[in-house]
Z-matrix of the N, CA and C atoms (Angstrom, degrees):
N
C 1 1.433
C 2 1.510 1 109.38
N 3 1.354 2 115.72 1 135.34
C 4 1.439 3 117.33 2 174.97
C 5 1.479 4 106.31 3 -143.91
N 6 1.432 5 113.18 4 173.05
C 7 1.494 6 123.95 5 -173.85
C 8 1.462 7 112.63 6 -54.94
N 9 1.359 8 118.88 7 -35.97
C 10 1.496 9 118.89 8 -163.71
C 11 1.599 10 110.07 9 -85.39
N 12 1.258 11 118.88 10 -11.47
C 13 1.478 12 118.46 11 -177.97
C 14 1.492 13 113.64 12 -119.43
N 15 1.487 14 119.31 13 24.94
C 16 1.385 15 123.55 14 178.57
C 17 1.505 16 110.16 15 -82.46
N 18 1.366 17 122.89 16 135.68
C 19 1.368 18 128.73 17 -178.89
C 20 1.425 19 117.70 18 -148.26
N 21 1.405 20 125.70 19 156.37
C 22 1.340 21 122.39 20 172.88
C 23 1.464 22 112.19 21 -63.14
N 24 1.394 23 115.06 22 149.77
C 25 1.420 24 120.26 23 171.77
C 26 1.504 25 118.51 24 -53.61
N 27 1.230 26 127.89 25 155.10
C 28 1.395 27 132.01 26 173.43
C 29 1.546 28 113.90 27 -57.10
N 30 1.358 29 118.91 28 115.61
C 31 1.470 30 119.10 29 175.10
C 32 1.513 31 111.75 30 96.33
N 33 1.359 32 119.68 31 -2.83
C 34 1.458 33 118.47 32 -176.50
C 35 1.410 34 112.88 33 -87.73
N 36 1.306 35 120.38 34 -23.47
C 37 1.493 36 123.99 35 176.08
C 38 1.540 37 108.61 36 -110.86
N 39 1.277 38 111.63 37 98.69
C 40 1.564 39 114.47 38 -178.14
C 41 1.499 40 104.94 39 -114.60
N 42 1.449 41 116.65 40 145.74
C 43 1.326 42 123.86 41 178.94
C 44 1.560 43 112.32 42 -70.96
N 45 1.311 44 117.57 43 144.00
C 46 1.447 45 117.48 44 -179.30
C 47 1.538 46 109.73 45 -71.83
N 48 1.234 47 117.06 46 131.61
C 49 1.490 48 123.67 47 -172.47
C 50 1.554 49 108.06 48 -77.26
N 51 1.401 50 116.83 49 119.59
C 52 1.455 51 123.76 50 179.39
C 53 1.407 52 106.58 51 -113.83
N 54 1.353 53 116.81 52 117.61
C 55 1.475 54 118.65 53 -165.48
C 56 1.699 55 102.66 54 -117.36
N 57 1.295 56 106.57 55 149.72
C 58 1.475 57 118.36 56 177.94
C 59 1.525 58 118.45 57 69.82
N 60 1.349 59 114.08 58 34.15
C 61 1.535 60 117.32 59 -176.29
C 62 1.578 61 105.85 60 -126.97
N 63 1.396 62 114.00 61 50.91
C 64 1.410 63 119.59 62 173.82
C 65 1.489 64 116.51 63 92.42
N 66 1.363 65 112.46 64 171.15
C 67 1.498 66 110.06 65 -172.11
C 68 1.393 67 113.06 66 -81.04
N 69 1.350 68 116.55 67 -16.46
C 70 1.646 69 120.42 68 178.18
C 71 1.482 70 110.78 69 -57.34
N 72 1.388 71 116.53 70 -29.56
C 73 1.481 72 120.94 71 -170.12
C 74 1.450 73 113.68 72 -74.58
N 75 1.417 74 113.02 73 -21.92
C 76 1.446 75 121.96 74 -177.34
C 77 1.506 76 108.53 75 86.03
N 78 1.344 77 120.11 76 -6.20
C 79 1.511 78 119.06 77 175.59
C 80 1.512 79 99.92 78 -133.97
N 81 1.271 80 125.19 79 43.98
C 82 1.420 81 127.97 80 173.84
C 83 1.579 82 110.00 81 -83.71
N 84 1.263 83 115.73 82 -177.68
C 85 1.453 84 120.84 83 171.23
C 86 1.447 85 111.67 84 69.51
N 87 1.237 86 124.97 85 -94.06
C 88 1.536 87 132.69 86 -179.86
C 89 1.504 88 109.25 87 -89.50
N 90 1.255 89 124.11 88 -4.68
C 91 1.610 90 121.62 89 174.15
C 92 1.418 91 110.73 90 66.41
N 93 1.336 92 124.89 91 25.67
C 94 1.463 93 126.23 92 179.96
C 95 1.527 94 114.35 93 80.79
N 96 1.283 95 119.57 94 0.61
C 97 1.467 96 127.12 95 -179.41
C 98 1.512 97 118.55 96 -85.43
N 99 1.351 98 114.08 97 0.26
C 100 1.528 99 116.09 98 -176.93
C 101 1.483 100 109.60 99 79.74
N 102 1.252 101 114.07 100 -171.49
C 103 1.495 102 126.96 101 177.37
C 104 1.441 103 120.49 102 -95.57
N 105 1.219 104 123.51 103 120.72
C 106 1.476 105 128.61 104 171.11
C 107 1.516 106 109.13 105 57.84
N 108 1.335 107 116.61 106 178.66
C 109 1.416 108 126.81 107 175.49
C 110 1.527 109 112.64 108 90.10
N 111 1.335 110 112.43 109 168.26
C 112 1.520 111 125.83 110 -171.43
C 113 1.599 112 105.53 111 -55.04
N 114 1.317 113 118.32 112 -46.98
C 115 1.379 114 122.22 113 -167.50
C 116 1.475 115 109.65 114 -73.85
N 117 1.213 116 123.94 115 -16.45
C 118 1.400 117 126.75 116 178.34
C 119 1.488 118 114.31 117 -86.72
N 120 1.302 119 116.07 118 -15.59
C 121 1.414 120 118.68 119 -173.55
C 122 1.546 121 113.11 120 -91.79
N 123 1.318 122 121.25 121 160.60
C 124 1.411 123 123.52 122 -173.03
C 125 1.602 124 98.78 123 -78.52
N 126 1.370 125 110.23 124 135.56
C 127 1.465 126 117.96 125 -179.74
C 128 1.501 127 117.13 126 76.78
N 129 1.355 128 113.26 127 0.54
C 130 1.562 129 114.47 128 -176.38
C 131 1.468 130 110.72 129 -86.57
N 132 1.331 131 114.50 130 91.76
C 133 1.413 132 121.08 131 179.51
C 134 1.495 133 107.89 132 -121.75
N 135 1.380 134 118.37 133 156.41
C 136 1.506 135 118.73 134 175.14
C 137 1.561 136 101.87 135 -115.69
N 138 1.409 137 114.32 136 163.68
C 139 1.338 138 120.78 137 175.99
C 140 1.523 139 112.38 138 -100.54
N 141 1.381 140 117.18 139 159.01
C 142 1.378 141 117.07 140 -177.76
C 143 1.566 142 113.53 141 -61.53
N 144 1.266 143 124.80 142 131.11
C 145 1.412 144 125.71 143 -172.64
C 146 1.474 145 109.35 144 97.78
N 147 1.359 146 125.21 145 1.70
C 148 1.494 147 125.76 146 179.61
C 149 1.471 148 104.61 147 -76.25
N 150 1.417 149 113.08 148 133.66
C 151 1.458 150 118.41 149 -176.28
C 152 1.558 151 112.83 150 -124.40
N 153 1.420 152 111.96 151 41.31
C 154 1.443 153 121.40 152 174.00
C 155 1.463 154 109.39 153 71.02
N 156 1.228 155 125.94 154 26.07
C 157 1.448 156 126.47 155 176.53
C 158 1.453 157 113.42 156 98.21
N 159 1.446 158 119.05 157 -7.00
C 160 1.419 159 124.82 158 171.57
C 161 1.570 160 109.21 159 -69.88
N 162 1.359 161 121.62 160 150.16
C 163 1.495 162 118.34 161 175.95
C 164 1.542 163 108.03 162 -61.20
N 165 1.299 164 118.15 163 124.09
C 166 1.429 165 123.52 164 -175.64
C 167 1.478 166 111.43 165 -67.00
N 168 1.403 167 111.55 166 158.43
C 169 1.465 168 116.43 167 -172.08
C 170 1.583 169 113.52 168 -66.26
N 171 1.381 170 112.23 169 -26.78
C 172 1.467 171 113.99 170 -175.62
C 173 1.673 172 106.79 171 -76.40
N 174 1.263 173 119.70 172 -18.15
C 175 1.468 174 124.19 173 176.99
C 176 1.466 175 111.58 174 -92.01
N 177 1.336 176 114.69 175 -30.17
C 178 1.490 177 118.04 176 175.09
C 179 1.542 178 114.81 177 -67.19
N 180 1.247 179 118.92 178 -34.72
C 181 1.521 180 124.56 179 -172.49
C 182 1.480 181 105.74 180 -86.99
N 183 1.366 182 120.40 181 140.96
C 184 1.370 183 124.48 182 172.77
C 185 1.579 184 114.64 183 -67.85
N 186 1.321 185 120.50 184 143.55
C 187 1.400 186 128.39 185 -175.43
C 188 1.493 187 104.21 186 -122.72
N 189 1.352 188 116.84 187 113.75
C 190 1.399 189 120.72 188 176.93
C 191 1.540 190 109.11 189 -139.59
N 192 1.291 191 115.76 190 159.49
C 193 1.264 192 121.05 191 176.74
C 194 1.445 193 127.49 192 77.24
N 195 1.330 194 132.06 193 -164.35
C 196 1.468 195 123.77 194 -169.04
C 197 1.485 196 95.52 195 -160.33
N 198 1.377 197 109.16 196 141.68
C 199 1.581 198 118.19 197 174.43
C 200 1.518 199 104.20 198 -120.39
N 201 1.267 200 110.15 199 119.37
C 202 1.495 201 114.36 200 178.08
C 203 1.570 202 109.48 201 -83.87
N 204 1.293 203 115.99 202 106.15
C 205 1.537 204 115.89 203 -176.06
C 206 1.495 205 112.31 204 -76.79
N 207 1.310 206 120.05 205 -9.58
C 208 1.476 207 126.42 206 -178.12
C 209 1.372 208 113.74 207 -98.36
N 210 1.273 209 118.96 208 6.85
C 211 1.577 210 129.09 209 -178.16
C 212 1.487 211 107.66 210 -68.28
N 213 1.308 212 112.06 211 130.08
C 214 1.550 213 117.04 212 176.20
C 215 1.527 214 109.27 213 -87.59
N 216 1.230 215 125.99 214 121.64
C 217 1.430 216 129.63 215 174.92
C 218 1.457 217 111.82 216 -86.84
N 219 1.321 218 116.64 217 121.12
C 220 1.437 219 124.20 218 173.37
C 221 1.420 220 120.07 219 -95.05
N 222 1.198 221 124.10 220 136.53
C 223 1.564 222 127.94 221 169.02
C 224 1.470 223 105.21 222 -92.21
N 225 1.436 224 110.52 223 118.20
C 226 1.441 225 117.82 224 -178.60
C 227 1.560 226 114.08 225 -97.96
N 228 1.305 227 118.43 226 135.38
C 229 1.484 228 128.38 227 177.76
C 230 1.482 229 109.45 228 -130.40
N 231 1.364 230 115.69 229 132.66
C 232 1.386 231 119.04 230 178.75
C 233 1.492 232 108.89 231 -97.45
N 234 1.297 233 117.25 232 155.62
C 235 1.550 234 120.64 233 -176.18
C 236 1.553 235 107.68 234 -68.26
N 237 1.235 236 124.47 235 -26.99
C 238 1.428 237 124.17 236 176.08
C 239 1.475 238 110.95 237 -59.47
N 240 1.318 239 116.78 238 -32.28
C 241 1.496 240 121.70 239 179.96
C 242 1.408 241 110.84 240 -75.93
N 243 1.389 242 117.56 241 -36.59
C 244 1.462 243 123.85 242 174.83
C 245 1.504 244 114.88 243 -63.86
N 246 1.355 245 115.34 244 -34.36
C 247 1.515 246 120.03 245 173.33
C 248 1.398 247 115.03 246 -65.36
N 249 1.280 248 118.04 247 -34.25
C 250 1.531 249 120.94 248 -176.57
C 251 1.510 250 110.03 249 -82.94
N 252 1.342 251 122.54 250 -32.76
C 253 1.361 252 123.27 251 -170.06
C 254 1.509 253 116.31 252 -95.49
N 255 1.423 254 113.98 253 -18.35
C 256 1.553 255 114.51 254 -173.75
C 257 1.441 256 106.53 255 -118.98
N 258 1.379 257 115.61 256 161.32
C 259 1.412 258 127.22 257 176.55
C 260 1.568 259 109.39 258 -98.47
N 261 1.332 260 116.80 259 158.94
C 262 1.476 261 122.88 260 -178.55
C 263 1.685 262 102.02 261 -59.63
N 264 1.344 263 105.22 262 141.01
C 265 1.422 264 116.70 263 174.10
C 266 1.540 265 117.82 264 82.78
N 267 1.341 266 117.91 265 -2.38
C 268 1.487 267 122.40 266 179.38
C 269 1.516 268 110.98 267 -79.52
N 270 1.380 269 118.86 268 160.98
C 271 1.312 270 122.05 269 -178.22
C 272 1.516 271 105.62 270 -107.72
N 273 1.319 272 117.70 271 129.52
C 274 1.449 273 123.25 272 -179.67
C 275 1.577 274 112.48 273 -97.12
N 276 1.286 275 120.22 274 122.74
C 277 1.477 276 124.62 275 -179.45
C 278 1.516 277 106.89 276 -144.40
N 279 1.308 278 112.49 277 179.42
C 280 1.515 279 117.45 278 174.22
C 281 1.498 280 118.76 279 -55.63
N 282 1.300 281 114.60 280 -41.27
C 283 1.490 282 122.72 281 178.19
C 284 1.509 283 109.38 282 -66.19
N 285 1.232 284 117.69 283 -49.61
C 286 1.558 285 117.24 284 -175.33
C 287 1.548 286 111.28 285 -72.13
N 288 1.401 287 115.75 286 -28.02
C 289 1.501 288 119.98 287 -179.75
C 290 1.572 289 105.39 288 -71.63
N 291 1.374 290 118.15 289 -37.26
C 292 1.376 291 112.97 290 -179.68
C 293 1.507 292 112.79 291 -79.63
N 294 1.416 293 119.47 292 -29.38
C 295 1.439 294 116.97 293 166.52
C 296 1.554 295 121.60 294 -56.02
N 297 1.296 296 109.04 295 -26.66
C 298 1.472 297 120.15 296 -178.35
C 299 1.427 298 112.49 297 -91.45
N 300 1.357 299 120.86 298 -6.17
C 301 1.578 300 130.72 299 -177.19
C 302 1.437 301 113.42 300 72.40
N 303 1.342 302 118.41 301 25.96
C 304 1.533 303 121.11 302 176.30
C 305 1.481 304 106.25 303 -88.24
N 306 1.335 305 126.24 304 -28.65
C 307 1.406 306 123.72 305 176.14
C 308 1.492 307 106.87 306 -132.27
N 309 1.354 308 114.57 307 159.71
C 310 1.520 309 121.48 308 -175.86
C 311 1.509 310 112.65 309 -88.34
N 312 1.251 311 117.50 310 -33.47
C 313 1.590 312 120.91 311 -173.93
C 314 1.448 313 107.23 312 -127.20
N 315 1.348 314 120.15 313 132.48
C 316 1.457 315 123.78 314 178.14
C 317 1.516 316 112.72 315 -74.62
N 318 1.383 317 115.54 316 -27.80
C 319 1.483 318 116.63 317 -170.71
C 320 1.551 319 109.57 318 -91.85
N 321 1.242 320 120.91 319 -10.75
C 322 1.481 321 125.07 320 178.57
C 323 1.485 322 111.60 321 -80.80
N 324 1.325 323 118.28 322 143.67
C 325 1.423 324 123.55 323 -170.95
C 326 1.486 325 110.39 324 -64.52
N 327 1.382 326 122.56 325 145.12
C 328 1.377 327 129.68 326 -177.14
C 329 1.476 328 114.91 327 -122.86
N 330 1.258 329 120.30 328 141.17
C 331 1.515 330 125.39 329 179.70
C 332 1.508 331 109.93 330 -128.82
N 333 1.330 332 109.35 331 124.51
C 334 1.532 333 113.89 332 175.88
C 335 1.480 334 113.64 333 -92.34
N 336 1.355 335 119.41 334 120.84
C 337 1.494 336 122.39 335 175.21
C 338 1.411 337 114.45 336 -102.30
N 339 1.280 338 118.92 337 159.68
C 340 1.515 339 130.98 338 -169.27
C 341 1.495 340 118.93 339 -80.13
N 342 1.309 341 116.48 340 7.81
C 343 1.584 342 117.75 341 -173.50
C 344 1.508 343 107.37 342 -69.86
N 345 1.342 344 119.88 343 131.27
C 346 1.433 345 124.37 344 175.92
C 347 1.500 346 108.80 345 92.64
N 348 1.274 347 109.86 346 -171.43
C 349 1.557 348 121.43 347 -177.82
C 350 1.537 349 107.22 348 -120.27
N 351 1.437 350 107.75 349 156.34
C 352 1.561 351 116.58 350 174.38
C 353 1.453 352 106.62 351 -127.63
N 354 1.252 353 114.45 352 135.32
C 355 1.634 354 120.31 353 174.97
C 356 1.436 355 112.70 354 -108.51
N 357 1.437 356 122.51 355 -15.78
C 358 1.386 357 124.17 356 -171.13
C 359 1.456 358 114.14 357 -105.62
N 360 1.275 359 121.44 358 143.07
C 361 1.489 360 126.19 359 179.56
C 362 1.459 361 108.48 360 -77.01
N 363 1.353 362 120.45 361 107.17
C 364 1.380 363 123.02 362 -177.87
C 365 1.635 364 110.34 363 -118.60
N 366 1.301 365 115.65 364 153.83
C 367 1.531 366 115.41 365 167.96
C 368 1.464 367 106.84 366 -101.61
N 369 1.393 368 119.29 367 112.65
C 370 1.418 369 127.83 368 179.29
C 371 1.471 370 110.35 369 -92.26
N 372 1.354 371 120.98 370 118.63
C 373 1.443 372 123.74 371 -178.62
C 374 1.532 373 105.22 372 -131.98
N 375 1.331 374 113.70 373 83.24
C 376 1.485 375 121.95 374 177.32
C 377 1.519 376 110.90 375 -130.79
N 378 1.287 377 112.91 376 179.05
C 379 1.488 378 118.63 377 -171.03
C 380 1.655 379 114.79 378 -69.89
N 381 1.287 380 113.28 379 -37.17
C 382 1.429 381 116.68 380 -178.65
C 383 1.605 382 108.00 381 -145.00
N 384 1.368 383 113.44 382 149.17
C 385 1.469 384 112.91 383 176.01
C 386 1.504 385 102.14 384 -141.64
N 387 1.408 386 118.03 385 139.94
C 388 1.407 387 118.54 386 176.85
C 389 1.558 388 111.92 387 -77.05
N 390 1.298 389 113.70 388 159.00
C 391 1.453 390 118.38 389 -170.71
C 392 1.555 391 109.45 390 -63.34
N 393 1.436 392 114.50 391 -39.74
C 394 1.398 393 119.80 392 177.32
C 395 1.537 394 114.27 393 -64.92
N 396 1.357 395 113.53 394 -40.40
C 397 1.549 396 112.86 395 178.45
C 398 1.531 397 109.13 396 -70.33
N 399 1.368 398 122.12 397 -31.81
C 400 1.361 399 125.03 398 177.86
C 401 1.614 400 109.48 399 -59.80
N 402 1.261 401 117.45 400 -48.08
C 403 1.482 402 123.09 401 179.75
C 404 1.400 403 110.31 402 -61.16
N 405 1.291 404 119.30 403 -45.17
C 406 1.528 405 123.47 404 -176.87
C 407 1.531 406 112.44 405 -65.41
N 408 1.488 407 114.07 406 -38.36
C 409 1.473 408 120.05 407 178.60
C 410 1.489 409 110.52 408 -72.05
N 411 1.256 410 117.44 409 -36.61
C 412 1.505 411 119.29 410 174.96
C 413 1.457 412 114.42 411 -72.36
N 414 1.358 413 121.42 412 -34.25
C 415 1.431 414 125.42 413 173.00
C 416 1.579 415 113.51 414 -60.53
N 417 1.361 416 111.95 415 -34.52
C 418 1.440 417 117.72 416 178.24
C 419 1.450 418 115.24 417 -77.65
N 420 1.274 419 116.70 418 -11.57
C 421 1.487 420 120.98 419 175.19
C 422 1.512 421 110.40 420 108.77
N 423 1.280 422 117.12 421 6.38
C 424 1.452 423 121.47 422 -177.67
C 425 1.601 424 112.84 423 -92.79
N 426 1.317 425 123.23 424 -176.59
C 427 1.338 426 123.62 425 174.54
C 428 1.575 427 110.95 426 -143.06
N 429 1.258 428 112.77 427 150.76
C 430 1.438 429 123.50 428 -176.89
C 431 1.562 430 110.67 429 -110.23
N 432 1.440 431 113.38 430 124.85
C 433 1.372 432 128.44 431 -178.40
C 434 1.525 433 105.76 432 -114.91
N 435 1.371 434 122.75 433 126.94
C 436 1.443 435 123.13 434 169.66
C 437 1.502 436 108.59 435 -117.87
N 438 1.280 437 119.00 436 131.44
C 439 1.542 438 122.38 437 -177.99
C 440 1.566 439 107.90 438 -61.53
N 441 1.320 440 111.37 439 171.29
C 442 1.500 441 114.47 440 173.42
C 443 1.535 442 113.35 441 -57.79
N 444 1.321 443 113.44 442 130.29
C 445 1.424 444 118.46 443 -178.19
C 446 1.591 445 111.12 444 93.87
N 447 1.357 446 119.23 445 -18.63
C 448 1.399 447 124.40 446 178.75
C 449 1.517 448 113.45 447 -74.90
N 450 1.257 449 123.74 448 167.90
C 451 1.404 450 122.10 449 175.90
C 452 1.439 451 113.74 450 -152.82
N 453 1.338 452 118.21 451 164.00
C 454 1.398 453 119.10 452 174.54
C 455 1.497 454 102.56 453 -102.38
N 456 1.367 455 115.61 454 128.33
C 457 1.503 456 117.52 455 -170.03
C 458 1.642 457 101.89 456 -78.43
N 459 1.347 458 109.52 457 141.01
C 460 1.479 459 115.55 458 -178.78
C 461 1.590 460 106.87 459 -82.32
N 462 1.211 461 111.25 460 173.66
C 463 1.557 462 114.91 461 -177.09
C 464 1.426 463 111.95 462 -69.27
N 465 1.426 464 119.50 463 -27.14
C 466 1.514 465 119.49 464 -175.30
C 467 1.486 466 110.97 465 -81.94
N 468 1.438 467 121.41 466 -28.21
C 469 1.432 468 125.89 467 -177.47
C 470 1.522 469 110.38 468 -72.35
N 471 1.361 470 117.45 469 126.73
C 472 1.358 471 119.12 470 178.02
C 473 1.533 472 112.37 471 -104.88
N 474 1.237 473 122.21 472 99.61
C 475 1.578 474 124.92 473 -178.80
C 476 1.525 475 112.55 474 -108.05
């Protein structure tokens, strides 16, 4: 390579396309938009879902109901399940519950409900515990810990 044969790579220097300025430009007359029709007109645009004037699919289908995208999905565990899967003195949290197959995701919030009985003293550290479950766990000699922002549900709240 030498100084006298340097040149820009092929395709790197293209001429600006000037449209609608006569036949000599190569893009005169219809300015590269073809002949007639909605797309050739100024402001002639369609929206996503446009079906050429036919009734669009989103208007043909019935729309009912409401989906709350901010809803918090709780994983529910009963204390009778804790009694069968854990040994005395163990700590119950999202990770150990997932390892024992009681919940599907370790990082999703967990609520312990009071169905059944518990005979083992466990340390329960989950996001929410019902009042009935808390009483049964403490009567069995265990303790309930809720992380910051967590709560023990009162008997009047229905979650």
